[in-house]
C-alpha positions in Angstrom: -23.1 -2.9 11.2 -25.5 -3.6 14.3 -24.9 -2.0 17.7 -25.8 -5.2 20.4 -25.4 -8.7 20.3 -26.0 -10.9 23.1 -23.3 -13.1 21.0 -19.4 -13.1 22.8 -16.3 -13.5 20.9 -14.2 -16.8 22.0 -10.7 -15.1 23.7 -7.8 -18.4 22.0 -5.6 -19.7 24.1 -1.9 -19.5 25.2 -0.5 -21.2 22.1 -3.2 -19.4 19.8 -6.0 -22.1 19.7 -10.4 -21.4 19.0 -11.8 -24.2 22.3 -14.8 -24.9 20.3 -18.3 -27.1 21.9 -18.9 -30.6 20.6 -22.3 -28.7 20.0 -21.0 -25.6 17.9 -18.7 -27.8 16.3 -21.9 -29.7 15.2 -23.0 -26.0 14.2 -20.5 -25.6 11.7 -20.8 -29.0 10.3 -24.5 -28.5 9.9 -24.0 -25.5 8.1 -21.2 -26.0 5.5 -23.1 -28.8 4.7 -25.8 -27.6 4.5 -24.9 -24.6 1.9 -21.9 -26.7 0.1 -24.9 -28.1 -1.4 -26.8 -24.7 -1.9 -23.7 -22.7 -4.1 -23.7 -25.7 -6.1 -23.8 -24.0 -9.8 -24.2 -20.7 -7.9 -21.1 -19.1 -6.6 -18.5 -18.1 -9.4 -15.4 -20.1 -10.3 -13.4 -18.0 -8.3 -14.7 -18.4 -5.6 -14.8 -22.3 -6.0 -10.8 -22.4 -6.9 -10.8 -20.7 -3.8 -12.4 -23.2 -1.7 -10.8 -25.3 -3.3 -7.4 -24.4 -1.6 -8.4 -24.3 2.6 -10.1 -27.4 2.2 -12.5 -26.0 5.1 -12.8 -28.6 7.5 -17.3 -30.0 7.6 -17.3 -32.1 11.0 -15.5 -29.2 13.1 -14.9 -25.1 12.6 -11.9 -24.7 11.4 -9.2 -22.2 13.5 -7.9 -19.7 11.6 -3.8 -20.5 12.0 -5.8 -23.0 9.2 -7.3 -20.3 6.5 -4.2 -17.6 7.4 -2.0 -20.4 6.6 -3.3 -20.7 2.6 -4.5 -17.4 2.4 -0.8 -16.1 3.5 0.8 -18.4 0.8 -2.7 -16.7 -2.2 -2.5 -13.5 -1.2 -0.6 -12.1 1.8 -3.4 -12.2 3.9 -4.7 -13.4 7.2 -7.6 -13.2 9.5 -7.8 -11.4 12.7 -9.4 -13.1 15.3 -12.3 -9.4 16.8 -14.7 -9.8 18.7 -18.6 -10.0 18.3 -18.7 -6.1 17.2 -16.0 -3.8 15.9 -16.1 0.1 14.9 -15.3 1.2 11.3 -11.9 2.0 12.0 -10.5 -0.9 13.5 -12.8 -2.0 10.3 -11.2 -0.3 7.6 -8.2 -0.3 9.7 -7.6 -4.1 10.1 -8.6 -4.6 5.9 -5.9 -1.9 5.3 -3.6 -4.0 7.0 -4.3 -7.0 4.8 -6.3 -8.5 8.4 -9.7 -10.0 7.6 -11.8 -8.8 10.9 -13.6 -12.9 12.2 -16.3 -13.4 15.5 -14.9 -16.0 16.7 -18.5 -16.9 17.9 -21.0 -19.5 16.1 -24.4 -18.4 15.8 -26.9 -20.8 18.0 -29.6 -23.8 16.9 -32.2 -21.5 16.8 -30.2 -18.4 14.3 -29.2 -21.5 11.7 -31.3 -20.1 8.9 -30.4 -16.4 9.1 -27.6 -14.6 11.8 -27.7 -10.4 12.0 -23.9 -9.3 12.9 -21.1 -11.9 11.8 -19.9 -15.4 12.4 -17.5 -17.6 12.0 -18.8 -19.2 9.1 -20.3 -16.2 7.2 -16.4 -15.0 7.6 -14.7 -17.7 7.1 -17.9 -19.4 4.2 -18.7 -16.6 3.0 -15.9 -14.0 2.6 -12.3 -16.4 2.8 -12.1 -18.0 -0.1 -12.1 -14.8 -2.2 -9.3 -14.0 -0.8 -7.5 -16.4 -2.4 -8.2 -13.9 -5.3 -6.0 -11.3 -6.6 -9.0 -9.1 -7.5 -11.0 -9.9 -4.8 -8.0 -9.7 -3.1 -6.9 -6.3 -3.9 -9.9 -4.6 -4.6 -10.6 -5.4 0.0 -7.7 -4.1 0.8 -7.6 -1.1 -1.3 -11.6 -0.2 0.5 -10.4 -0.2 4.2 -7.4 2.0 2.2 -10.0 4.6 1.3 -12.1 4.7 4.2 -9.2 4.9 6.8 -9.6 8.5 6.0 -13.1 9.1 5.5 -15.7 11.5 7.4 -18.6 9.6 9.5 -20.7 11.3 6.3 -18.4 9.3 3.5 -18.4 6.2 5.5 -21.5 5.8 5.3 -21.5 5.4 2.0 -18.2 4.1 1.9 -20.9 1.4 3.2 -23.1 0.4 0.3 -20.5 0.3 -1.8 -19.0 -3.2 0.6 -22.4 -4.0 0.8 -23.7 -3.9 -2.5 -20.1 -6.1 -3.7 -18.5 -7.9 -1.2 -21.1 -9.1 1.1 -23.8 -9.2 -1.9 -22.1 -9.0 -5.1 -23.0 -11.2 -8.1 -21.6 -11.9 -11.7 -23.2 -12.1 -15.4 -20.5 -14.9 -16.9 -21.7 -16.6 -20.2 -22.7 -19.3 -17.7 -24.8 -17.4 -16.0 -25.9 -15.8 -13.3 -23.6 -16.7 -10.7 -22.6 -15.4 -6.8 -19.2 -14.1 -5.1 -21.2 -11.5 -2.5 -20.4 -14.1 1.2 -23.4 -12.9 3.0 -25.4 -14.4 -0.4 -22.8 -16.9 0.3 -23.6 -18.4 3.3 -27.3 -17.7 3.7 -29.3 -20.2 1.9 -32.0 -17.9 1.0 -30.8 -15.1 0.5 -28.3 -17.9 -1.6 -31.4 -19.2 -4.1 -33.6 -16.4 -3.8 -30.6 -13.5 -5.1 -30.2 -15.9 -8.2 -34.1 -16.4 -8.9 -36.4 -14.1 -7.5 -38.5 -12.5 -10.4 -39.1 -9.2 -8.5 -35.3 -8.4 -8.2 -33.6 -5.7 -9.4 -29.7 -6.2 -11.1 -28.2 -3.5 -12.2 -24.3 -3.1 -14.5 -22.4 -2.2 -12.1 -18.7 -0.6 -13.1 -16.5 2.1 -13.2 -18.5 4.5 -14.1 -21.7 3.3 -12.5 -20.3 3.6 -8.7 -21.9 6.4 -8.2 -25.8 4.4 -8.7 -24.8 2.0 -5.8 -23.6 5.3 -3.4 -26.7 6.2 -4.2 -28.7 2.8 -3.5 -30.5 2.5 -0.2 -30.9 -1.5 1.5 -31.7 -3.0 4.9 -29.5 -5.3 6.6 -32.2 -7.4 7.3 -34.4 -8.8 4.9 -33.4 -10.4 1.6 -31.6 -8.0 -1.1 -34.1 -6.3 -3.5 -31.5 -4.8 -6.0 -28.2 -6.3 -6.5 -25.7 -4.7 -9.0 -24.2 -7.3 -11.3 -19.8 -6.9 -12.4 -18.8 -9.5 -15.5 -16.5 -11.0 -13.3 -14.3 -10.9 -10.3 -11.3 -9.6 -12.1 -13.7 -6.0 -12.9 -13.5 -5.8 -9.4 -10.2 -3.5 -10.4 -11.3 -1.3 -12.6 -12.5 0.2 -9.7 -10.0 -0.4 -6.8 -7.7 1.7 -10.0 -9.9 4.4 -9.0 -7.8 7.1 -6.4 -9.1 8.2 -3.1 -9.7 11.9 -4.1 -12.2 10.5 -7.2 -14.1 8.0 -5.4 -15.0 10.5 -3.0 -16.2 13.6 -5.8 -18.7 10.3 -6.6 -20.1 9.9 -2.8 -20.3 14.1 -3.3 -22.3 13.4 -7.2 -23.9 11.0 -4.9 -25.1 13.5 -1.9 -26.1 16.5 -5.2 -28.9 13.5 -7.1 -29.7 12.5 -4.1 -30.5 8.5 -2.7 -32.6 6.7 -4.9 -36.3 5.8 -3.7 -35.7 2.7 -1.3 -37.2 -0.7 -3.0 -37.6 -1.2 0.2 -40.8 -1.0 3.6 -38.8 1.4 6.4 -38.2 -0.8 9.2 -40.7 -0.5 11.9 -38.9 0.6 15.5 -40.0 -0.9 18.5 
């Protein structure tokens, strides 16, 4: 999570409607039409099914209530408008309450291809279709509950679990490798890179391998050198079924074993 942002979230009016400008609607149209063509035969079936249920508009930014209506009818979730950046405490709390935080701003034309902080396109297009899937929705809520009472140090390890599943997760399906992570699905470059790059390491993720996730470092501002793969989205149920104490024990195990060597160069800080 970045500490600073130039973006400011929009505030809904008294009717709960966010007034988007013509340029912002045009940006949404550019982003969604481009990405729909990119994810064809690359996104997992569970995501595509959710996309069909939500029926996102192509010509304008959707209103949160429109998306929430479908989420509530399928899994009981809803979108929750938040500032451009929120703290981990609020993030975990919202997820535990089945409220998916959505920053109500959209990226500028200059940052169409890459934006470090999550905007409304990333959150709605990248994540909300899968929130119609019970396994993904239940896992996301359980994740929020995991983090509620975790220490600051434990939350660093939990962030890796979110990163390598919800954000950058892949599936090994009979039809080939497919994407379910929202960080990939909302990125044109990473959609292609995650599936085709020969230098990428794609590791197996199951209930026994969660400790490996906790030991894997990542950077948010590069194409990922490591991805973790499930066989199907419902495999998240097995991770969700781990008790909080078991998760914390795995974090302690990861701490004792130490981190895997980073697969990337350190970030230069000016």
